[in-house]
C-alpha positions in Angstrom: -54.0 -27.3 -86.8 -56.1 -27.3 -83.3 -54.4 -27.1 -80.0 -55.1 -30.0 -77.5 -57.5 -29.0 -75.2 -56.4 -27.4 -71.9 -57.1 -30.2 -69.4 -56.6 -32.9 -72.0 -55.1 -35.6 -69.5 -58.6 -35.5 -67.4 -60.3 -36.9 -70.0 -58.2 -40.4 -70.0 -59.5 -42.9 -67.5 -56.5 -45.5 -67.8 -53.5 -43.5 -68.3 -52.4 -40.2 -66.5 -50.0 -37.4 -66.8 -47.0 -39.4 -65.6 -47.5 -42.1 -68.1 -47.8 -39.3 -70.9 -44.5 -37.9 -69.6 -43.1 -41.6 -69.8 -44.1 -41.8 -73.4 -42.8 -38.5 -74.4 -39.2 -39.2 -73.1 -39.0 -42.8 -75.3 -40.3 -40.6 -78.1 -37.5 -38.2 -77.5 -35.0 -41.4 -77.5 -36.6 -42.5 -80.5 -36.0 -39.0 -82.5 -32.3 -39.0 -80.9 -31.8 -42.7 -82.4 -33.4 -42.0 -86.1 -31.9 -38.7 -85.9 -35.1 -37.0 -86.7 -35.6 -33.2 -86.9 -36.8 -31.5 -83.7 -39.6 -30.4 -85.7 -40.9 -33.8 -86.0 -40.8 -34.6 -82.6 -42.6 -31.4 -81.7 -45.2 -32.3 -84.3 -45.8 -35.7 -83.0 -45.8 -34.7 -79.6 -48.5 -32.4 -80.9 -50.3 -35.0 -82.5 -50.4 -37.2 -79.5 -51.9 -34.8 -77.0 -54.4 -33.5 -79.8 -55.6 -37.6 -80.1 -55.7 -38.0 -76.2 -57.5 -34.9 -75.8 -60.4 -36.6 -78.0 -59.9 -40.1 -77.3 -59.6 -42.7 -74.6 -56.8 -44.5 -74.6 -55.9 -47.7 -72.9 -52.6 -48.0 -71.1 -51.6 -51.3 -73.8 -52.3 -48.8 -76.5 -50.3 -45.7 -75.6 -47.1 -46.6 -77.3 -48.9 -47.4 -80.3 -50.4 -44.0 -80.3 -47.2 -42.3 -80.0 -45.2 -44.6 -82.5 -48.0 -43.7 -85.0 -47.7 -40.3 -84.3 -44.0 -40.2 -84.9 -44.5 -42.3 -88.1 -47.2 -39.6 -89.3 -44.8 -36.8 -88.3 -41.6 -38.1 -89.7 -43.4 -38.5 -93.1 -44.6 -34.9 -93.2 -41.2 -33.3 -91.6 -38.2 -35.5 -92.8 -36.9 -35.6 -96.0 -36.1 -39.3 -95.5 -38.4 -40.7 -92.8 -37.7 -44.2 -91.5 -39.5 -47.0 -93.0 -42.4 -48.3 -91.6 -40.9 -51.5 -90.2 -38.5 -49.2 -88.4 -41.5 -47.9 -86.4 -42.6 -51.6 -85.7 -38.9 -52.6 -84.6 -38.5 -49.5 -82.0 -41.3 -51.2 -80.0 -39.5 -54.3 -80.0 -42.2 -55.8 -82.5 -45.0 -55.4 -80.3 -47.0 -53.5 -82.7 -46.9 -55.0 -86.5 -46.7 -52.3 -89.5 -50.7 -53.5 -89.9 -51.3 -52.1 -86.2 -49.1 -49.0 -87.0 -51.3 -48.3 -90.3 -54.9 -49.0 -88.6 -54.0 -46.6 -85.7 -52.8 -44.1 -88.5 -56.2 -44.0 -89.8 -57.5 -43.4 -86.3 -55.4 -40.7 -85.4 -55.7 -38.7 -88.8 -59.6 -39.3 -88.7 
């Protein structure tokens, strides 16, 4: 696994480090709500940062990226990961399961 670029947020044109901080705070709440392992959260944030260091993300897709990274990380780290529809639910159904699955393909490229 490679590390994110040093100044990866400079690559972004529509989001900034404060928005990333808000996303990470929300991901911490999600991990707490679903009783996920610390390793799942750490891996999720690592995935987010790596993605942000290579792909320009719009503000409207930032939560989708975070949700998808949590979904992927939970599949690796959790013995019983939350179901896919739970990840749609935690966004107040802003994103459907098909959006998460599509973003998973993009994130894992």
